[in-house]
DOLUMDO-805442 format. One record per residue (C-alpha): residue in one letter; x, y, z. Coordinates in steps of 0.25 Angstrom, whole numbers, padded with zeros to 4 digits, always signed. Each point is the difference from the previous one (the first is absolute). Example, Ala and Ser with C-alpha at 12.3 -4.5 7.8 and 13.67 -1.06 7.14 Angstrom:
2
A+0049-0018+0031;S+0006+0014-0002;
END
This chain:
370
M+0010+0101+0003;S-0013+0002+0008;P-0006-0012+0007;L-0013+0003-0007;S+0005-0001-0014;R-0001-0012-0009;L+0006-0004-0011;I-0007-0008-0012;T+0010-0007-0009;P-0002-0007-0013;D-0001-0014+0008;D-0009+0006+0009;K-0016-0002+0000;L-0007+0012-0004;D-0016+0001+0002;P-0005+0015+0000;R-0012-0005+0006;E+0007-0005+0014;D+0013+0010-0002;F-0005+0012+0000;A-0011+0008+0007;T-0008+0011-0003;T+0008+0011+0008;D+0012-0003-0008;S+0006+0009-0010;L+0008-0003-0013;L+0012+0011-0001;S+0002+0003-0016;Y+0013-0006-0004;G+0001+0012-0008;D+0000+0009+0013;I+0010-0009+0006;S+0008+0001-0010;F-0002+0015-0003;A+0002+0003+0014;G+0013-0009+0001;V+0006+0009-0011;G-0004+0013+0007;V+0006-0004+0014;A+0012-0006-0008;G+0002+0015-0005;A+0000-0004-0015;S-0011+0010-0005;D+0004+0006-0014;T-0010+0010-0001;P-0010+0008+0009;Q-0011-0007-0007;E+0006-0014+0003;F+0003+0006+0015;A-0015+0004+0003;A-0004-0014-0005;Y+0009-0008+0009;V-0004+0010+0013;V-0015-0002-0004;A+0003-0015-0001;L+0007+0000+0013;G-0012+0006+0007;H-0008-0009-0004;I+0007-0011+0006;L+0000+0009+0013;T-0015+0002+0000;R-0001-0016-0002;I+0008-0003+0011;V-0007+0009+0010;L-0014-0003-0006;S+0000-0016-0002;E+0002-0013+0009;R+0008-0005-0009;L+0008+0002-0012;V+0001-0010-0013;F+0011+0002-0011;F+0007-0008-0010;W+0015-0004+0004;D+0012+0001-0008;E+0006-0013+0006;D+0015+0005-0004;D-0002+0014+0007;R+0006+0006-0013;G-0003+0015-0005;P-0003+0012+0009;W-0015-0005+0003;S+0006-0011+0007;T+0012+0006+0007;Y-0007+0011+0007;V-0015-0003+0000;A-0003-0014+0002;P+0009-0004+0011;A-0004+0013+0006;L-0014-0006-0001;R+0002-0013+0005;K+0008+0005+0012;H-0010+0010+0005;C-0014-0004-0005;A-0009-0012+0000;T+0001-0005-0014;V-0003-0012-0010;C+0011+0000-0010;I-0004-0009-0012;S+0012-0004-0010;E-0002+0006-0013;F+0005-0014-0006;H-0013-0007+0008;P-0007-0008-0010;L-0014+0008+0002;V+0007+0013-0001;L+0007-0004-0013;A-0012-0006-0006;I-0007+0013+0003;K+0011+0010-0004;E+0002-0008-0015;D-0015-0001-0003;A+0000+0016+0004;L+0012+0004-0010;D-0003-0010-0010;N-0013+0005-0002;P-0004+0013+0009;S-0014+0002-0006;G-0002-0014+0002;V+0002+0001+0015;N-0005+0014+0002;E-0011+0008-0005;P+0006+0007-0014;S-0005+0014+0004;F+0007-0002+0015;V+0013-0006-0008;D-0001+0014-0009;G-0001+0009+0010;V+0012-0007+0009;S+0009+0001-0012;R-0005+0015-0003;A+0004+0004+0015;V+0013-0007+0000;K+0005+0006-0013;A-0005+0014+0006;Y+0005-0001+0014;A+0011-0010+0000;P+0006+0003-0016;W+0013-0007+0005;L-0008-0014+0000;S+0000-0007-0012;D-0015-0006+0001;A-0010-0003+0011;N+0001-0015+0001;A+0005-0001+0015;W-0011+0009+0005;L-0011-0007-0009;A+0008-0014+0006;E-0002+0005+0014;H-0013+0004-0002;A-0004-0014-0006;C+0007-0007+0012;A-0008+0008+0010;E-0014-0003-0007;V+0002-0015-0001;M+0005-0001+0016;G-0010+0009+0005;L+0009+0010+0005;S-0003+0016+0001;I+0010+0008-0006;A+0003+0015+0001;P+0005+0006-0014;N+0010+0010-0002;P-0006+0014-0002;F+0003+0000-0014;L-0009-0012-0002;T-0011+0004+0010;Q-0009+0007-0010;T+0000-0012-0008;Y-0004-0010+0011;A-0011+0011+0004;T-0006+0000-0014;H-0001-0016+0001;S-0005+0000+0014;I+0010-0009+0004;R+0004+0005+0013;H-0007+0007+0011;L+0005+0009+0012;S+0000-0008+0014;I-0006+0009+0012;A+0015+0001+0005;E+0004+0006-0014;K-0011+0009+0000;L+0003+0006+0014;V+0014+0003-0002;R-0003+0006-0012;Y-0011+0008+0008;T+0012+0003+0008;E+0008+0005-0013;D-0012+0008-0003;L+0000+0007+0013;R+0015+0003-0001;R-0002+0006-0014;E-0011+0009+0004;V+0008+0006+0011;T+0012+0002-0008;N-0007+0006-0012;E-0007+0010+0008;Y+0014+0003+0006;N+0007+0002-0014;L-0012+0009-0004;L+0002+0009+0012;R+0014+0000-0003;G+0000+0002-0015;E+0010-0011-0003;D+0002-0015-0001;I+0006-0002+0014;Y-0007-0014+0002;D-0002-0011-0011;L-0014-0003+0000;Q+0001-0014-0004;I+0008-0009+0009;P-0003-0014+0003;A-0002-0001+0017;I+0007-0013+0003;L+0012+0003-0010;A+0001+0014+0005;A-0001-0006+0015;V+0011-0010-0004;L+0010+0010-0006;R-0002+0010+0011;E+0006-0011+0009;S+0012-0006-0010;T+0013+0005-0002;T+0003-0010-0010;P-0009-0008-0011;G+0004-0013+0006;E-0007+0003+0013;M-0013+0003-0006;I-0006-0015+0000;K+0004-0002+0014;I-0007+0012+0005;A-0011-0003-0008;S-0001-0013+0007;Q-0001+0006+0014;M-0012+0009-0005;H-0006-0013-0004;R+0001-0004+0015;E-0006+0013+0004;A-0012-0001-0011;K-0004-0013+0005;G-0012+0006+0007;F-0003+0008-0011;R+0000-0011-0010;D-0009-0008+0009;W-0011+0010+0000;C+0000+0003-0014;R+0000-0015-0004;E-0012-0003+0010;L-0007+0014-0007;D+0004-0006-0013;E-0009-0012+0002;Y-0012+0006+0006;P-0013-0003-0005;D-0008+0012+0004;P+0003+0012-0010;R-0007+0010+0010;K+0010-0004+0011;Y+0011-0001-0010;I-0002+0016-0004;D-0003+0004+0014;R+0014-0006+0005;M+0008+0005-0012;R-0006+0015+0003;S+0003+0000+0015;V+0015-0004-0001;Q+0002+0010-0012;D-0007+0011+0007;E+0008-0002+0013;L+0012-0001-0008;H-0004+0013-0007;R-0002+0006+0013;L+0011-0004+0009;G+0010+0001-0012;G-0002+0015-0002;R+0004+0001+0015;I+0015-0006-0006;D+0010+0013-0003;S+0011-0009-0004;K+0014+0007-0002;E+0010-0007-0009;T+0012+0003+0009;E-0006-0006+0013;R+0004-0014+0003;L-0003-0002+0016;Q-0002-0013+0007;V-0013+0000+0008;S-0004-0009+0011;A-0010-0007-0008;P+0006-0003-0013;L-0007-0002-0014;G+0006-0014-0003;P+0013-0004-0005;G-0002+0005-0013;F-0003+0014+0003;S+0010+0003+0011;A-0009+0012+0006;A+0003+0011-0010;V-0011+0009+0005;P+0000+0010+0010;A-0002-0004+0014;P-0011+0009+0005;T-0009-0003-0012;F+0002-0015+0001;S-0002-0001+0015;K-0013+0008-0001;L-0003-0010-0013;I+0003-0012+0008;D-0009+0005+0012;R-0012+0002-0010;L+0002-0015-0006;N+0001-0006+0014;V-0013+0005+0004;D-0006-0004-0013;I+0001-0015+0003;G-0006-0009-0011;P+0004-0009-0012;S+0004+0013-0009;R+0009+0005+0010;K+0012-0007-0006;V-0005+0004-0014;R+0001+0014+0004;K+0013-0001+0006;F+0007-0005-0012;L-0006+0009-0008;L+0004+0013+0007;S+0013-0006+0002;L+0001-0001-0016;L-0007+0013-0003;T+0012+0007+0011;A+0011-0007-0007;S-0005+0004-0014;R-0001+0013+0003;Q+0014+0002+0005;V+0005-0003-0015;K-0002+0013-0008;S+0006-0005-0012;M+0004-0013-0007;E+0013+0007-0006;K+0007+0002+0012;E-0003-0013+0007;L+0004-0007-0014;C+0013+0009+0001;R+0002-0005+0014;V-0003-0015+0001;F+0004-0004-0014;S+0012+0009-0001;V-0003+0005-0014;S+0003+0013-0006;P-0011+0012+0002;Q-0003+0001-0015;L-0002-0016+0000;A-0009+0002+0011;R-0007+0012-0003;E-0003-0007-0014;A-0005-0013+0006;A-0008+0008+0010;D-0008+0007-0011;W-0002-0015-0007;L-0004-0005+0013;Q-0012+0009+0000;I-0004-0004-0014;L-0001-0015+0005;L-0007+0005+0013;E-0010+0008-0007;M-0003-0011-0008;E-0002-0011+0010;R-0009+0009+0008;K-0009+0003-0014;H-0003-0013-0002;P-0003-0009+0014;
END
């Protein structure tokens, strides 16, 4: 277990005001269980597999962009969600693991399960239930999702919903994107802009348009699903300067300077990103590595010029652009999720192809309702 991990047992004191920081992020227990089943290779249908991959992608994104992760702990480590995901999180990441049998957690969950509309807004309960029925029909109900939302609310923790719940959360203005999330999305938009133009020029869909940048970067560096959390934790260390800058800007009191700094980074990323000519087959080691999580998968001449430009332009946003350009490069090297799912998860081409189609639907939903 990582020395930065902490376990809160049923006998331990739990005071949300003292135990949690504003930079903590609550991982959805639903995402942990979904991701665990996906890593274990227990998907029955393409729709299920897509939901499991999206859940894993959510966890990887939270690893990279959060200072510390909070999640509820199955003490007996039973089930694929514990066997494959929770131990890896505890081993490689800074975490606070709360026993699901802690009296505070039990009390919140019991209230939420006994009377969902009494704990949450009735319209929110209805929206979550409809989304679960439509996009996770193999689940019997939405109670688990509603219970963890209630826990997040009571404990004052930020939680990122699964894509099929994003619309409901957005409708109720429950969660807003952080600066770090906005800039990662901007990086994804740049990739989409270039790949869409390329597809149009070629007259065929060579590139998937909607691919989460961090999931793509991790997939690119992985050979098995079991490596993915470790690789994301390495990216987390490389992204420290990026997170620090974003957190400072999140708290910036001057709207004008806030806008100017965001536009400056976006403009530089757009300009420098246009110079990157990534090729899927190139995986060269260079003298100035991007970081453990990216393993220098860029053409050496382009990367050298890029580093020269970043080193000349000193300032607090230099590390921001370096991280985002690395992310953009890695994500551009992934042409299709179908191919990566086949390679990393060792699933059949047909399952990967159909799951990739479902994946695009889920990701479009998420982007449509920020």
